[in-house]
PDBQT receptor file of N, H, CA, C and O in Angstrom, charges set to zero:
ATOM      1  N   UNK A   1       1.212  19.301   9.900  1.00  0.00    +0.000 N 
ATOM      2  CA  UNK A   1       0.412  17.944   9.996  1.00  0.00    +0.000 C 
ATOM      3  C   UNK A   1       0.213  17.306  11.415  1.00  0.00    +0.000 C 
ATOM      4  O   UNK A   1       1.134  17.003  12.173  1.00  0.00    +0.000 OA
ATOM      5  N   UNK A   2      -1.011  17.160  11.641  1.00  0.00    +0.000 N 
ATOM      6  H   UNK A   2      -1.760  17.406  11.025  1.00  0.00    +0.000 HD
ATOM      7  CA  UNK A   2      -1.293  16.546  12.879  1.00  0.00    +0.000 C 
ATOM      8  C   UNK A   2      -1.168  15.149  12.899  1.00  0.00    +0.000 C 
ATOM      9  O   UNK A   2      -1.905  14.684  12.029  1.00  0.00    +0.000 OA
ATOM     10  N   UNK A   3      -0.535  14.237  13.533  1.00  0.00    +0.000 N 
ATOM     11  H   UNK A   3       0.063  14.614  14.239  1.00  0.00    +0.000 HD
ATOM     12  CA  UNK A   3      -0.424  12.718  13.742  1.00  0.00    +0.000 C 
ATOM     13  C   UNK A   3      -1.601  12.134  14.732  1.00  0.00    +0.000 C 
ATOM     14  O   UNK A   3      -1.640  12.728  15.809  1.00  0.00    +0.000 OA
ATOM     15  N   UNK A   4      -2.290  11.384  14.617  1.00  0.00    +0.000 N 
ATOM     16  H   UNK A   4      -2.258  10.901  13.742  1.00  0.00    +0.000 HD
ATOM     17  CA  UNK A   4      -3.182  11.362  15.554  1.00  0.00    +0.000 C 
ATOM     18  C   UNK A   4      -3.133   9.362  15.821  1.00  0.00    +0.000 C 
ATOM     19  O   UNK A   4      -3.228   8.500  14.947  1.00  0.00    +0.000 OA
ATOM     20  N   UNK A   5      -2.966   9.191  17.216  1.00  0.00    +0.000 N 
ATOM     21  H   UNK A   5      -2.889   9.891  17.926  1.00  0.00    +0.000 HD
ATOM     22  CA  UNK A   5      -3.007   7.675  17.111  1.00  0.00    +0.000 C 
ATOM     23  C   UNK A   5      -4.237   7.279  17.768  1.00  0.00    +0.000 C 
ATOM     24  O   UNK A   5      -5.192   8.029  17.970  1.00  0.00    +0.000 OA
ATOM     25  N   UNK A   6      -4.131   5.619  18.203  1.00  0.00    +0.000 N 
ATOM     26  H   UNK A   6      -3.356   5.009  18.038  1.00  0.00    +0.000 HD
ATOM     27  CA  UNK A   6      -5.109   5.039  18.611  1.00  0.00    +0.000 C 
ATOM     28  C   UNK A   6      -6.700   5.564  18.124  1.00  0.00    +0.000 C 
ATOM     29  O   UNK A   6      -7.618   5.807  18.907  1.00  0.00    +0.000 OA
ATOM     30  N   UNK A   7      -6.750   5.651  16.841  1.00  0.00    +0.000 N 
ATOM     31  H   UNK A   7      -6.004   5.453  16.205  1.00  0.00    +0.000 HD
ATOM     32  CA  UNK A   7      -8.032   6.267  16.371  1.00  0.00    +0.000 C 
ATOM     33  C   UNK A   7      -8.231   5.171  15.391  1.00  0.00    +0.000 C 
ATOM     34  O   UNK A   7      -7.509   5.412  14.423  1.00  0.00    +0.000 OA
ATOM     35  N   UNK A   8      -8.927   4.024  15.214  1.00  0.00    +0.000 N 
ATOM     36  H   UNK A   8      -9.514   3.829  16.001  1.00  0.00    +0.000 HD
ATOM     37  CA  UNK A   8      -8.735   3.258  14.122  1.00  0.00    +0.000 C 
ATOM     38  C   UNK A   8      -9.534   3.963  12.963  1.00  0.00    +0.000 C 
ATOM     39  O   UNK A   8     -10.358   4.849  13.186  1.00  0.00    +0.000 OA
ATOM     40  N   UNK A   9      -9.174   3.428  11.514  1.00  0.00    +0.000 N 
ATOM     41  H   UNK A   9      -8.504   2.708  11.332  1.00  0.00    +0.000 HD
ATOM     42  CA  UNK A   9      -9.747   3.988  10.378  1.00  0.00    +0.000 C 
ATOM     43  C   UNK A   9     -10.911   3.444  10.256  1.00  0.00    +0.000 C 
ATOM     44  O   UNK A   9     -11.428   3.856   9.217  1.00  0.00    +0.000 OA
ATOM     45  N   UNK A  10     -11.762   2.517  10.965  1.00  0.00    +0.000 N 
ATOM     46  H   UNK A  10     -11.342   2.182  11.809  1.00  0.00    +0.000 HD
ATOM     47  CA  UNK A  10     -13.095   2.026  10.735  1.00  0.00    +0.000 C 
ATOM     48  C   UNK A  10     -13.282   1.632  12.293  1.00  0.00    +0.000 C 
ATOM     49  O   UNK A  10     -12.308   1.491  13.032  1.00  0.00    +0.000 OA
ATOM     50  N   UNK A  11     -14.605   1.468  12.725  1.00  0.00    +0.000 N 
ATOM     51  H   UNK A  11     -15.397   1.582  12.125  1.00  0.00    +0.000 HD
ATOM     52  CA  UNK A  11     -15.082   1.040  13.828  1.00  0.00    +0.000 C 
ATOM     53  C   UNK A  11     -14.678  -0.689  14.277  1.00  0.00    +0.000 C 
ATOM     54  O   UNK A  11     -15.044  -1.636  13.581  1.00  0.00    +0.000 OA
ATOM     55  N   UNK A  12     -14.169  -0.786  15.084  1.00  0.00    +0.000 N 
ATOM     56  H   UNK A  12     -13.871  -0.017  15.650  1.00  0.00    +0.000 HD
ATOM     57  CA  UNK A  12     -13.568  -2.285  15.486  1.00  0.00    +0.000 C 
ATOM     58  C   UNK A  12     -14.682  -2.761  16.518  1.00  0.00    +0.000 C 
ATOM     59  O   UNK A  12     -15.123  -2.170  17.504  1.00  0.00    +0.000 OA
ATOM     60  N   UNK A  13     -15.043  -4.158  15.930  1.00  0.00    +0.000 N 
ATOM     61  H   UNK A  13     -14.684  -4.638  15.129  1.00  0.00    +0.000 HD
ATOM     62  CA  UNK A  13     -15.932  -5.124  16.527  1.00  0.00    +0.000 C 
ATOM     63  C   UNK A  13     -15.746  -5.006  18.206  1.00  0.00    +0.000 C 
ATOM     64  O   UNK A  13     -14.751  -4.396  18.598  1.00  0.00    +0.000 OA
ATOM     65  N   UNK A  14     -16.628  -5.543  19.156  1.00  0.00    +0.000 N 
ATOM     66  H   UNK A  14     -17.437  -6.038  18.838  1.00  0.00    +0.000 HD
ATOM     67  CA  UNK A  14     -16.245  -5.729  20.669  1.00  0.00    +0.000 C 
ATOM     68  C   UNK A  14     -15.047  -6.838  20.824  1.00  0.00    +0.000 C 
ATOM     69  O   UNK A  14     -14.370  -6.889  21.851  1.00  0.00    +0.000 OA
ATOM     70  N   UNK A  15     -14.866  -7.626  19.833  1.00  0.00    +0.000 N 
ATOM     71  H   UNK A  15     -15.415  -7.584  18.999  1.00  0.00    +0.000 HD
ATOM     72  CA  UNK A  15     -13.802  -8.927  19.788  1.00  0.00    +0.000 C 
ATOM     73  C   UNK A  15     -13.072  -8.592  19.567  1.00  0.00    +0.000 C 
ATOM     74  O   UNK A  15     -12.133  -9.085  20.192  1.00  0.00    +0.000 OA
ATOM     75  N   UNK A  16     -12.654  -7.413  18.470  1.00  0.00    +0.000 N 
ATOM     76  H   UNK A  16     -13.417  -7.013  17.962  1.00  0.00    +0.000 HD
ATOM     77  CA  UNK A  16     -11.729  -6.842  17.827  1.00  0.00    +0.000 C 
ATOM     78  C   UNK A  16     -10.960  -6.345  19.121  1.00  0.00    +0.000 C 
ATOM     79  O   UNK A  16      -9.867  -6.729  19.540  1.00  0.00    +0.000 OA
ATOM     80  N   UNK A  17     -12.056  -5.126  19.790  1.00  0.00    +0.000 N 
ATOM     81  H   UNK A  17     -12.944  -4.814  19.450  1.00  0.00    +0.000 HD
ATOM     82  CA  UNK A  17     -11.247  -4.530  20.969  1.00  0.00    +0.000 C 
ATOM     83  C   UNK A  17     -10.940  -5.254  21.920  1.00  0.00    +0.000 C 
ATOM     84  O   UNK A  17     -10.265  -4.657  22.758  1.00  0.00    +0.000 OA
ATOM     85  N   UNK A  18     -11.206  -6.556  22.205  1.00  0.00    +0.000 N 
ATOM     86  H   UNK A  18     -11.755  -7.041  21.524  1.00  0.00    +0.000 HD
ATOM     87  CA  UNK A  18     -10.820  -7.381  23.371  1.00  0.00    +0.000 C 
ATOM     88  C   UNK A  18      -9.348  -7.882  22.748  1.00  0.00    +0.000 C 
ATOM     89  O   UNK A  18      -8.468  -7.783  23.602  1.00  0.00    +0.000 OA
ATOM     90  N   UNK A  19      -8.994  -8.262  21.798  1.00  0.00    +0.000 N 
ATOM     91  H   UNK A  19      -9.709  -8.342  21.104  1.00  0.00    +0.000 HD
ATOM     92  CA  UNK A  19      -7.929  -8.949  20.928  1.00  0.00    +0.000 C 
ATOM     93  C   UNK A  19      -6.925  -7.444  21.137  1.00  0.00    +0.000 C 
ATOM     94  O   UNK A  19      -5.749  -7.685  21.409  1.00  0.00    +0.000 OA
ATOM     95  N   UNK A  20      -7.231  -6.246  21.050  1.00  0.00    +0.000 N 
ATOM     96  H   UNK A  20      -8.186  -6.050  20.828  1.00  0.00    +0.000 HD
ATOM     97  CA  UNK A  20      -6.074  -5.398  21.115  1.00  0.00    +0.000 C 
ATOM     98  C   UNK A  20      -6.013  -5.042  22.601  1.00  0.00    +0.000 C 
ATOM     99  O   UNK A  20      -4.916  -4.657  23.005  1.00  0.00    +0.000 OA
ATOM    100  N   UNK A  21      -7.165  -5.120  23.603  1.00  0.00    +0.000 N 
ATOM    101  H   UNK A  21      -8.056  -5.433  23.274  1.00  0.00    +0.000 HD
ATOM    102  CA  UNK A  21      -6.583  -5.490  25.039  1.00  0.00    +0.000 C 
ATOM    103  C   UNK A  21      -6.041  -6.192  25.443  1.00  0.00    +0.000 C 
ATOM    104  O   UNK A  21      -5.333  -5.770  26.357  1.00  0.00    +0.000 OA
ATOM    105  N   UNK A  22      -5.942  -7.392  25.205  1.00  0.00    +0.000 N 
ATOM    106  H   UNK A  22      -6.517  -7.735  24.462  1.00  0.00    +0.000 HD
ATOM    107  CA  UNK A  22      -4.802  -8.670  25.511  1.00  0.00    +0.000 C 
ATOM    108  C   UNK A  22      -3.709  -8.260  24.849  1.00  0.00    +0.000 C 
ATOM    109  O   UNK A  22      -2.624  -8.517  25.369  1.00  0.00    +0.000 OA
ATOM    110  N   UNK A  23      -3.729  -7.792  24.020  1.00  0.00    +0.000 N 
ATOM    111  H   UNK A  23      -4.611  -7.583  23.598  1.00  0.00    +0.000 HD
ATOM    112  CA  UNK A  23      -2.097  -7.373  22.942  1.00  0.00    +0.000 C 
ATOM    113  C   UNK A  23      -1.606  -6.239  23.877  1.00  0.00    +0.000 C 
ATOM    114  O   UNK A  23      -0.379  -6.193  23.787  1.00  0.00    +0.000 OA
ATOM    115  N   UNK A  24      -1.984  -5.485  24.574  1.00  0.00    +0.000 N 
ATOM    116  H   UNK A  24      -2.980  -5.522  24.647  1.00  0.00    +0.000 HD
ATOM    117  CA  UNK A  24      -1.634  -4.478  25.314  1.00  0.00    +0.000 C 
ATOM    118  C   UNK A  24      -1.194  -4.848  26.793  1.00  0.00    +0.000 C 
ATOM    119  O   UNK A  24      -0.166  -4.612  27.428  1.00  0.00    +0.000 OA
ATOM    120  N   UNK A  25      -2.241  -5.447  27.064  1.00  0.00    +0.000 N 
ATOM    121  H   UNK A  25      -3.076  -5.638  26.549  1.00  0.00    +0.000 HD
ATOM    122  CA  UNK A  25      -1.828  -6.323  28.497  1.00  0.00    +0.000 C 
ATOM    123  C   UNK A  25      -0.547  -7.181  28.420  1.00  0.00    +0.000 C 
ATOM    124  O   UNK A  25       0.291  -7.137  29.321  1.00  0.00    +0.000 OA
ATOM    125  N   UNK A  26      -0.397  -8.031  27.233  1.00  0.00    +0.000 N 
ATOM    126  H   UNK A  26      -1.078  -8.067  26.501  1.00  0.00    +0.000 HD
ATOM    127  CA  UNK A  26       0.940  -8.763  27.065  1.00  0.00    +0.000 C 
ATOM    128  C   UNK A  26       1.845  -8.013  27.236  1.00  0.00    +0.000 C 
ATOM    129  O   UNK A  26       2.656  -8.228  28.136  1.00  0.00    +0.000 OA
ATOM    130  N   UNK A  27       1.953  -6.837  26.340  1.00  0.00    +0.000 N 
ATOM    131  H   UNK A  27       1.294  -6.662  25.609  1.00  0.00    +0.000 HD
ATOM    132  CA  UNK A  27       3.073  -5.916  25.919  1.00  0.00    +0.000 C 
ATOM    133  C   UNK A  27       3.546  -5.378  27.295  1.00  0.00    +0.000 C 
ATOM    134  O   UNK A  27       4.742  -5.373  27.583  1.00  0.00    +0.000 OA
ATOM    135  N   UNK A  28       2.551  -4.908  28.171  1.00  0.00    +0.000 N 
ATOM    136  H   UNK A  28       1.579  -4.911  27.937  1.00  0.00    +0.000 HD
ATOM    137  CA  UNK A  28       2.414  -4.008  29.256  1.00  0.00    +0.000 C 
ATOM    138  C   UNK A  28       3.415  -5.274  30.608  1.00  0.00    +0.000 C 
ATOM    139  O   UNK A  28       4.344  -4.989  31.364  1.00  0.00    +0.000 OA
ATOM    140  N   UNK A  29       2.712  -6.583  30.410  1.00  0.00    +0.000 N 
ATOM    141  H   UNK A  29       1.957  -6.815  29.797  1.00  0.00    +0.000 HD
ATOM    142  CA  UNK A  29       3.418  -7.542  31.640  1.00  0.00    +0.000 C 
ATOM    143  C   UNK A  29       4.848  -8.253  31.203  1.00  0.00    +0.000 C 
ATOM    144  O   UNK A  29       5.793  -8.382  31.982  1.00  0.00    +0.000 OA
ATOM    145  N   UNK A  30       4.848  -8.682  29.856  1.00  0.00    +0.000 N 
ATOM    146  H   UNK A  30       4.081  -8.577  29.223  1.00  0.00    +0.000 HD
ATOM    147  CA  UNK A  30       5.768  -9.487  29.201  1.00  0.00    +0.000 C 
ATOM    148  C   UNK A  30       6.669  -8.613  28.532  1.00  0.00    +0.000 C 
ATOM    149  O   UNK A  30       7.801  -8.572  29.012  1.00  0.00    +0.000 OA
ATOM    150  N   UNK A  31       6.396  -7.778  27.362  1.00  0.00    +0.000 N 
ATOM    151  H   UNK A  31       5.476  -7.811  26.972  1.00  0.00    +0.000 HD
ATOM    152  CA  UNK A  31       7.493  -7.292  26.727  1.00  0.00    +0.000 C 
ATOM    153  C   UNK A  31       8.142  -6.408  27.277  1.00  0.00    +0.000 C 
ATOM    154  O   UNK A  31       9.369  -6.481  27.347  1.00  0.00    +0.000 OA
ATOM    155  N   UNK A  32       7.451  -5.394  27.778  1.00  0.00    +0.000 N 
ATOM    156  H   UNK A  32       6.454  -5.334  27.722  1.00  0.00    +0.000 HD
ATOM    157  CA  UNK A  32       8.099  -4.196  28.212  1.00  0.00    +0.000 C 
ATOM    158  C   UNK A  32       9.424  -4.503  29.922  1.00  0.00    +0.000 C 
ATOM    159  O   UNK A  32      10.432  -3.853  30.200  1.00  0.00    +0.000 OA
ATOM    160  N   UNK A  33       8.998  -5.334  30.445  1.00  0.00    +0.000 N 
ATOM    161  H   UNK A  33       8.179  -5.862  30.219  1.00  0.00    +0.000 HD
ATOM    162  CA  UNK A  33       9.704  -5.647  31.425  1.00  0.00    +0.000 C 
ATOM    163  C   UNK A  33      11.260  -5.945  30.889  1.00  0.00    +0.000 C 
ATOM    164  O   UNK A  33      12.274  -5.305  31.166  1.00  0.00    +0.000 OA
ATOM    165  N   UNK A  34      11.140  -7.000  30.121  1.00  0.00    +0.000 N 
ATOM    166  H   UNK A  34      10.316  -7.520  29.895  1.00  0.00    +0.000 HD
ATOM    167  CA  UNK A  34      12.065  -7.789  29.389  1.00  0.00    +0.000 C 
ATOM    168  C   UNK A  34      13.106  -6.544  28.847  1.00  0.00    +0.000 C 
ATOM    169  O   UNK A  34      14.326  -6.517  29.003  1.00  0.00    +0.000 OA
ATOM    170  N   UNK A  35      12.237  -5.501  28.147  1.00  0.00    +0.000 N 
ATOM    171  H   UNK A  35      11.245  -5.523  28.020  1.00  0.00    +0.000 HD
ATOM    172  CA  UNK A  35      13.807  -4.608  27.610  1.00  0.00    +0.000 C 
ATOM    173  C   UNK A  35      13.814  -3.759  28.428  1.00  0.00    +0.000 C 
ATOM    174  O   UNK A  35      14.466  -2.766  28.107  1.00  0.00    +0.000 OA
ATOM    175  N   UNK A  36      13.123  -3.728  29.828  1.00  0.00    +0.000 N 
ATOM    176  H   UNK A  36      12.593  -4.536  30.088  1.00  0.00    +0.000 HD
ATOM    177  CA  UNK A  36      13.796  -2.863  30.840  1.00  0.00    +0.000 C 
ATOM    178  C   UNK A  36      15.150  -3.540  31.302  1.00  0.00    +0.000 C 
ATOM    179  O   UNK A  36      16.248  -2.985  31.263  1.00  0.00    +0.000 OA
ATOM    180  N   UNK A  37      14.858  -5.040  31.820  1.00  0.00    +0.000 N 
ATOM    181  H   UNK A  37      13.966  -5.491  31.852  1.00  0.00    +0.000 HD
ATOM    182  CA  UNK A  37      15.652  -5.730  32.055  1.00  0.00    +0.000 C 
ATOM    183  C   UNK A  37      17.094  -5.728  31.400  1.00  0.00    +0.000 C 
ATOM    184  O   UNK A  37      18.117  -5.819  32.078  1.00  0.00    +0.000 OA
ATOM    185  N   UNK A  38      17.080  -5.606  29.901  1.00  0.00    +0.000 N 
ATOM    186  H   UNK A  38      16.248  -5.532  29.351  1.00  0.00    +0.000 HD
ATOM    187  CA  UNK A  38      18.022  -5.824  29.299  1.00  0.00    +0.000 C 
ATOM    188  C   UNK A  38      18.703  -4.530  28.636  1.00  0.00    +0.000 C 
ATOM    189  O   UNK A  38      19.648  -4.676  27.861  1.00  0.00    +0.000 OA
ATOM    190  N   UNK A  39      18.295  -3.496  28.898  1.00  0.00    +0.000 N 
ATOM    191  H   UNK A  39      17.528  -3.377  29.527  1.00  0.00    +0.000 HD
ATOM    192  CA  UNK A  39      18.894  -2.057  28.781  1.00  0.00    +0.000 C 
ATOM    193  C   UNK A  39      19.438  -1.770  30.028  1.00  0.00    +0.000 C 
ATOM    194  O   UNK A  39      20.589  -1.388  29.812  1.00  0.00    +0.000 OA
ATOM    195  N   UNK A  40      19.234  -1.757  31.086  1.00  0.00    +0.000 N 
ATOM    196  H   UNK A  40      18.300  -2.067  31.262  1.00  0.00    +0.000 HD
ATOM    197  CA  UNK A  40      19.708  -1.522  32.400  1.00  0.00    +0.000 C 
ATOM    198  C   UNK A  40      21.297  -2.436  32.671  1.00  0.00    +0.000 C 
ATOM    199  O   UNK A  40      21.467  -3.636  32.454  1.00  0.00    +0.000 OA
ATOM    200  N   UNK A  41      22.096  -1.670  33.081  1.00  0.00    +0.000 N 
ATOM    201  H   UNK A  41      21.958  -0.695  33.258  1.00  0.00    +0.000 HD
ATOM    202  CA  UNK A  41      23.267  -2.584  33.467  1.00  0.00    +0.000 C 
ATOM    203  C   UNK A  41      23.236  -3.330  34.618  1.00  0.00    +0.000 C 
ATOM    204  O   UNK A  41      22.725  -2.874  35.641  1.00  0.00    +0.000 OA
ATOM    205  N   UNK A  42      23.857  -4.720  34.556  1.00  0.00    +0.000 N 
ATOM    206  H   UNK A  42      24.272  -5.090  33.725  1.00  0.00    +0.000 HD
ATOM    207  CA  UNK A  42      23.820  -5.471  35.972  1.00  0.00    +0.000 C 
ATOM    208  C   UNK A  42      24.511  -5.004  36.872  1.00  0.00    +0.000 C 
ATOM    209  O   UNK A  42      25.313  -4.199  36.400  1.00  0.00    +0.000 OA
ATOM    210  N   UNK A  43      24.613  -5.133  38.144  1.00  0.00    +0.000 N 
ATOM    211  H   UNK A  43      23.961  -5.787  38.527  1.00  0.00    +0.000 HD
ATOM    212  CA  UNK A  43      25.296  -4.364  39.021  1.00  0.00    +0.000 C 
ATOM    213  C   UNK A  43      26.202  -5.152  39.363  1.00  0.00    +0.000 C 
ATOM    214  O   UNK A  43      27.052  -4.799  40.181  1.00  0.00    +0.000 OA
TER     215      UNK A  43
């Protein structure tokens, strides 16, 4: 069985697409750098 991601079950409105993009930007800029900082040992 093939699993596909990033394909919505129904078409998203333009407003919903903008919200998804904002969430992705937030994750990239705020969440991921913190996760990397906490998983690397401090020198």
